[in-house]
DRENBALUM-370197 format. One record per residue: residue number from 1; residue in three letters; chain; x, y, z of N, C-alpha, C, O, CB in turn. Coordinates in pm, whole numbers, plus 50000, padded with zeros to 5 digits. Glycine has a CB too. Example, Ala and Ser with C-alpha at 12.3 -4.5 7.8 and 13.67 -1.06 7.14 Angstrom:
2
R    k    r  c  n.east  n.north   n.up  ca.east  ca.north  ca.up  c.east  c.north   c.up  o.east  o.north   o.up  cb.east  cb.north  cb.up
R    1  ALA  A   51319    49431  50780    51230     49550  50780   51320    49670  50780   51424    49668  50846    51131     49553  50905
R    2  SER  A   51285    49775  50708    51367     49894  50714   51290    50003  50787   51341    50114  50804    51408     49940  50572
***
This chain:
78
R    k    r  c  n.east  n.north   n.up  ca.east  ca.north  ca.up  c.east  c.north   c.up  o.east  o.north   o.up  cb.east  cb.north  cb.up
R    1  VAL  A   80841    06474  03843    80794     06462  03978   80792    06339  04002   80740    06250  03935    80674     06516  04009
R    2  ASN  A   80879    06327  04152    80910     06179  04177   80812    06195  04367   80828    06266  04466    81148     06135  04169
R    3  GLY  A   80713    06078  04325    80626     06058  04415   80602    05948  04441   80683    05865  04401    80535     06104  04399
R    4  SER  A   80475    05895  04524    80441     05797  04526   80233    05843  04529   80181    05951  04555    80536     05718  04654
R    5  GLY  A   80163    05699  04488    80050     05764  04510   80000    05879  04399   80058    05910  04295    80068     05819  04639
R    6  ASP  A   79814    05958  04478    79772     06058  04378   79843    06143  04470   79858    06151  04592    79605     06087  04335
R    7  ILE  A   79901    06233  04319    79911     06372  04367   79876    06487  04287   79878    06476  04164    80033     06393  04401
R    8  THR  A   79845    06590  04340    79807     06698  04231   79891    06819  04324   79905    06854  04441    79606     06727  04198
R    9  LEU  A   79935    06858  04179    80079     06917  04111   79972    07100  04072   79868    07132  04016    80161     06777  03902
R   10  VAL  A   80103    07176  04155    79976     07329  04121   80142    07440  04062   80255    07462  04106    79845     07432  04364
R   11  VAL  A   80093    07464  03992    80222     07532  03946   80137    07687  03894   80119    07695  03772    80321     07425  03796
R   12  GLY  A   80088    07800  03975    80035     07881  03945   79883    07901  03948   79814    07940  04042    80083     07889  03861
R   13  GLU  A   79845    07861  03811    79690     07926  03815   79637    07747  03741   79520    07722  03711    79655     08128  03675
R   14  TYR  A   79762    07638  03726    79727     07534  03699   79734    07474  03729   79829    07501  03802    79731     07503  03651
R   15  VAL  A   79710    07369  03750    79612     07235  03864   79652    07061  03781   79582    07004  03698    79353     07275  03843
R   16  VAL  A   79765    07020  03831    79770     06849  03682   79730    06774  03832   79766    06793  03949    80009     06761  03557
R   17  GLU  A   79632    06674  03760    79580     06554  03877   79712    06429  03844   79724    06409  03723    79371     06474  03834
R   18  LEU  A   79786    06364  03914    79867     06266  03905   79803    06196  03978   79750    06230  04084    79992     06278  03929
R   19  ASP  A   79802    06013  03892    79700     05935  03930   79793    05802  03956   79830    05752  03850    79573     05925  03815
R   20  ALA  A   79842    05732  04080    79919     05627  04104   80012    05615  04078   80051    05501  04050    79894     05548  04080
R   21  VAL  A   80107    05732  04070    80244     05777  04073   80331    05686  04136   80317    05703  04257    80257     05901  04136
R   22  ASP  A   80425    05585  04111    80512     05548  04159   80665    05557  04118   80722    05469  04052    80471     05460  04171
R   23  GLY  A   80716    05656  04157    80837     05689  04116   80836    05851  04022   80799    05960  04065    80886     05554  04031
R   24  LYS  A   80887    05819  03888    80923     05941  03872   80834    05963  03768   80800    05856  03718    81063     05967  03851
R   25  ILE  A   80792    06042  03724    80720     06083  03610   80722    06195  03574   80711    06290  03651    80613     06062  03611
R   26  THR  A   80733    06202  03476    80791     06348  03369   80703    06407  03318   80641    06333  03242    80878     06328  03240
R   27  LEU  A   80650    06544  03324    80575     06586  03222   80658    06714  03161   80734    06798  03210    80426     06615  03273
R   28  ASP  A   80615    06692  03053    80733     06793  02917   80638    06873  02886   80561    06830  02800    80806     06710  02746
R   29  CYS  A   80623    06952  02918    80481     07057  02879   80517    07138  02734   80434    07170  02649    80451     07201  03025
R   30  ASP  A   80640    07158  02728    80654     07185  02546   80649    07067  02447   80685    07051  02331    80805     07251  02505
R   31  ALA  A   80611    07018  02509    80588     06845  02379   80436    06796  02401   80366    06719  02336    80716     06655  02440
R   32  ARG  A   80410    06882  02532    80283     06817  02616   80252    06684  02614   80151    06645  02556    80162     06868  02579
R   33  VAL  A   80333    06601  02677    80326     06445  02666   80406    06435  02855   80491    06508  02906    80450     06358  02484
R   34  ALA  A   80330    06311  02912    80388     06258  03027   80465    06105  03007   80425    06003  02952    80271     06252  03131
R   35  HIS  A   80574    06132  03068    80611     05924  03031   80703    05907  03140   80732    06008  03205    80719     05857  02843
R   36  LYS  A   80746    05814  03166    80794     05765  03333   80921    05638  03234   80887    05537  03171    80600     05654  03482
R   37  ASP  A   81075    05697  03254    81120     05629  03195   81128    05572  03028   81156    05460  02986    81095     05581  03263
R   38  GLY  A   81090    05698  02955    81077     05691  02812   80922    05605  02796   80880    05583  02683    81225     05606  02739
R   39  VAL  A   80867    05573  02882    80722     05525  02794   80616    05613  02817   80624    05692  02911    80659     05376  02834
R   40  LEU  A   80533    05610  02756    80463     05699  02795   80314    05687  02909   80245    05585  02908    80442     05743  02673
R   41  ALA  A   80286    05794  02990    80200     05787  03082   80063    05893  03091   80005    05932  03193    80282     05793  03188
R   42  GLY  A   80033    05927  02939    79969     06011  02925   79817    05955  03013   79748    06053  03040    79975     06044  02774
R   43  ALA  A   79755    05830  03059    79679     05798  03098   79636    05865  03268   79534    05908  03321    79706     05678  03066
R   44  GLN  A   79769    05844  03305    79808     05883  03458   79762    06059  03491   79709    06075  03601    80004     05860  03476
R   45  VAL  A   79773    06149  03431    79774     06286  03418   79620    06313  03376   79552    06253  03292    79889     06338  03311
R   46  ILE  A   79588    06416  03456    79424     06451  03450   79493    06670  03480   79533    06735  03576    79278     06327  03653
R   47  LEU  A   79458    06706  03280    79475     06868  03331   79390    06874  03180   79377    06794  03087    79676     06968  03360
R   48  SER  A   79339    07011  03206    79252     07089  03177   79384    07184  03099   79329    07292  03082    79150     07143  03310
R   49  GLU  A   79472    07191  03066    79554     07270  03027   79731    07241  03056   79762    07219  03173    79497     07385  03084
R   50  TRP  A   79822    07242  02969    79955     07213  03020   80011    07350  03050   80009    07444  02972    80046     07129  02917
R   51  PRO  A   80088    07351  03233    80122     07402  03334   80277    07493  03206   80353    07450  03119    80148     07266  03490
R   52  VAL  A   80243    07653  03283    80298     07751  03210   80355    07854  03311   80286    07929  03381    80197     07808  03114
R   53  LEU  A   80542    07844  03308    80587     07902  03392   80567    08073  03331   80561    08107  03212    80727     07836  03421
R   54  VAL  A   80562    08140  03422    80556     08282  03338   80707    08342  03430   80797    08292  03498    80365     08400  03368
R   55  PRO  A   80660    08493  03378    80828     08543  03372   80823    08631  03572   80730    08709  03594    80865     08721  03172
R   56  GLY  A   80887    08613  03646    80889     08622  03767   80863    08511  03806   80894    08406  03750    80823     08707  03815
R   57  ALA  A   80772    08532  03953    80779     08446  04049   80624    08360  03983   80529    08405  03918    80786     08527  04221
R   58  ASN  A   80662    08193  04045    80538     08109  04012   80547    08069  04096   80658    08033  04134    80512     08024  03914
R   59  LEU  A   80401    08049  04197    80345     07913  04310   80360    07827  04260   80327    07809  04143    80210     07889  04361
R   60  ILE  A   80429    07719  04354    80413     07568  04304   80400    07515  04410   80443    07553  04519    80521     07498  04225
R   61  SER  A   80337    07418  04384    80297     07346  04525   80176    07199  04499   80110    07184  04397    80208     07488  04634
R   62  TRP  A   80173    07094  04637    80144     07006  04563   80066    06952  04706   80086    07002  04817    80266     06926  04475
R   63  THR  A   79982    06852  04680    79976     06766  04785   80002    06642  04729   80021    06619  04609    79855     06769  04858
R   64  GLY  A   80001    06547  04839    80021     06448  04807   80179    06380  04855   80255    06444  04927    79987     06463  04679
R   65  VAL  A   80204    06279  04818    80307     06188  04881   80402    06244  04818   80385    06195  04706    80301     06034  04868
R   66  VAL  A   80511    06327  04807    80614     06416  04663   80734    06386  04756   80739    06425  04873    80585     06639  04612
R   67  ASP  A   80834    06312  04693    80947     06355  04746   81078    06451  04625   81177    06502  04677    81002     06207  04812
R   68  SER  A   81063    06459  04518    81141     06634  04440   81020    06630  04366   80929    06553  04335    81328     06646  04313
R   69  VAL  A   81064    06771  04348    80912     06836  04194   81145    06901  04166   81240    06933  04238    80653     07071  04266
R   70  VAL  A   81115    06882  04019    81241     06921  03941   81190    07005  03822   81114    06955  03740    81329     06789  03889
R   71  ILE  A   81225    07109  03816    81178     07174  03715   81318    07217  03608   81401    07292  03660    81091     07299  03781
R   72  SER  A   81341    07181  03488    81447     07231  03361   81412    07297  03265   81311    07290  03195    81504     07140  03289
R   73  PRO  A   81520    07381  03262    81446     07480  03158   81502    07447  02992   81603    07382  02964    81491     07660  03207
R   74  ARG  A   81432    07493  02923    81443     07507  02778   81515    07624  02748   81440    07701  02689    81315     07510  02711
R   75  TRP  A   81635    07673  02764    81635     07762  02678   81680    07805  02522   81748    07744  02440    81671     07810  02736
R   76  ARG  A   81618    07926  02515    81646     07948  02368   81656    08052  02328   81624    08159  02380    81572     07906  02290
R   77  TRP  A   81715    08022  02204    81824     08168  02157   81764    08203  02020   81745    08115  01935    82026     08128  02130
R   78  LEU  A   81732    08342  01998    81670     08396  01872   81748    08511  01773   81693    08552  01671    81539     08457  01920
***
């Protein structure tokens, strides 16, 4: 998420509150960590559960000043 100020990100039924964002903050939902340029930023993130994308369409919305939201997949093969 790239933006500024307080941001509320909604991914499906999951809500993530981001406090005092200044630039880019990365939410690694697989590892369950938030970081900014490699430095942990968990104090800026308020959530009850980490977001999960489900198969099919996923509604993604936000409030606040957001310049971009980028979702990067982690492909796995068994």
